[in-house]
C-alpha angles and dihedrals in degrees: 000000000000119000094248091052090052093047090050092050092047092051091050090049092048091052090048094049094044089053093047091050090051092050089048091061091055093045090049088055091049093048094047094045090055096041101134102147135076118210108222089336092288096135092049091047092052091048097049098036102040103013092246110147101166091119098029112125090221094055110111113234123211116240116266091254088072089062101044094087087069089072090071087064102033100050095062093032099054099065092041093052095045091047090052088058091053091247093144095044095068123111115258090255098036120165112278089232092055092047093048095048095049091045091046091055091045092050092046095050091046089052090051087050090056093047092050090046092056089046096052093043089046091230115165098216128159106272089207090066093053093047093047088048089063094050097043095047091052093050096045096047091044088052090050090051089051091053090048089049092054092046093052093046090053094042092056091070097045115094096214090064097047124094113210120206136185115217119222123194146065118325097250095047094048094041093065093045091048091052090051093051093044088054092061104050093155090069091070097234112137127184107218100171146000134216123199109218089218087063096030123153130165090221093058091046093052089047091055093046093051095040094057100029086240123199093216146298135284114211115205104174100142093134098030106063107350101060095113091047090052091053092051092050093047089053090053088050091055093047092046090241128139118252116205118196116199104216097199093106090104115064114220132175109197104002120116116219128218134167116236141146135240114205092329096319115118109239130194104206125201116193134172098181132065110289129218110285144134089279092054091048089050090050089056091047090052089049092053098044095040095048093042095051092044091049091045096049101038107006106098098031092048092043094052093048096047092042090056090047092051094045094051093044101052139351121258140069122327096227127051113217122194136165109249130180111256133180110348088355095298105157119236134168111259119201128217137161106261109256098167137061114280095253094049095125090056092053095048095087090057091057099043090099088064095052108138096189120085119225126025098325121101119217131157126179114230090013105203090215093067114100121227091253088043092061089054092050091048094046091051093038089234090131089071093057097098088060088077084079087056088052093050090050092053094246091113141014131225090247124032143093113313112259115247127208113271092243092055091051090052089060096056106135094194119058090207088068089068091068086082084070091062092090133043116277116249146207091244138009143160091293090055092054097039101071100282093185090063095050108105102158116074089210090063089052091052091044090058091046092051091046087055093049094046092050101034120152135142088254088057091050089050093051092049092048090050092049090049094060098069090044090058092042098046091041103234093142128131116317 
């Protein structure tokens, strides 16, 4: 996992854990305020024998407003304390015992911080609340880690969450890197091919990239071409001098360059698609919340209504399933309400001579295969509704280039067109809101998709979603 990916994951976990610790303080107050039972008479014994009334039902608890000032101390303290215990340096699938021990020490130290804070501020707060805070915070955070653990273990086997790379370099260099990556399967990095620089060919590399729907390549050529540079840098190391390496030896047109590291190895990363960031994480959150709410509010009612309309109009299945090219060309099964006759795929060859779209895409106005109810569903874009399930699963996004059938992607005659596969496909995109029925040249379609990729932001997604709403309401969808 690249350093910036680790840092982003750590920041998200710190935000999560701080929130859970804050909630734990409130829960501790609720539990202690409603403490009206005594297990085996322990609380009464402690109260009568030692004068400890921290769990005595008759003990008066201060209102929660008296505890809220602790948040000023706890919110910055929690991530610092947990980080000091190495809680965020663990592997994604660390042993439960290791997680529990580090979390226990972190929760204990945080509780001590809270106790010391009440002592120095001379606040007479219920000690039972503070002690329960330590116990509840440990239990809640540990439960959240177990849920994340189950999520990561399940995600490892799902193709949409795996990043596939082709290694380039000499056998010895790439072998060590390959072993390192294989030892961390939970990170979702999979080596799908290897190219030896002594037998390198661009054709072989492109074949591997397309064959495996690869995310990218990792070049490890330290001893192949950069041996002399390495000696110069080592000499500077011995002399205590700086060594500056000008990294313009690779000519790029649109790629942006950044320096990173992969498991201690310095990496120069070239990327021409949106990278992992807070914005991209927020985009996925919007996809999950948006698709879930739309399915929850309208899903079943709409499905039943449309299903009855389709069944009464023509024989055949309600849903149309087709393999489409997803992120980096990874095939997935896209869902739509069926708008054509059940044997539409068999009739396609007879209509190819009427294709109105240049390039590999097939499009015919007034397609005779479309059923009467299908025309209505397409005009209102209701046929796309089942794809919200694809969005919820992570195979698609609300906004992104429209997914094409796998066979059409395989017929791309320009490799530059494949860059539209560098982001998740979506329900709507610039092409959708820019008069898609008037686009006849596939290159114009791709140009709009690449314009979206090069200028992507959450604000752009929002504007596209807003522009999509009148298209759906007015009924100017696909014909």
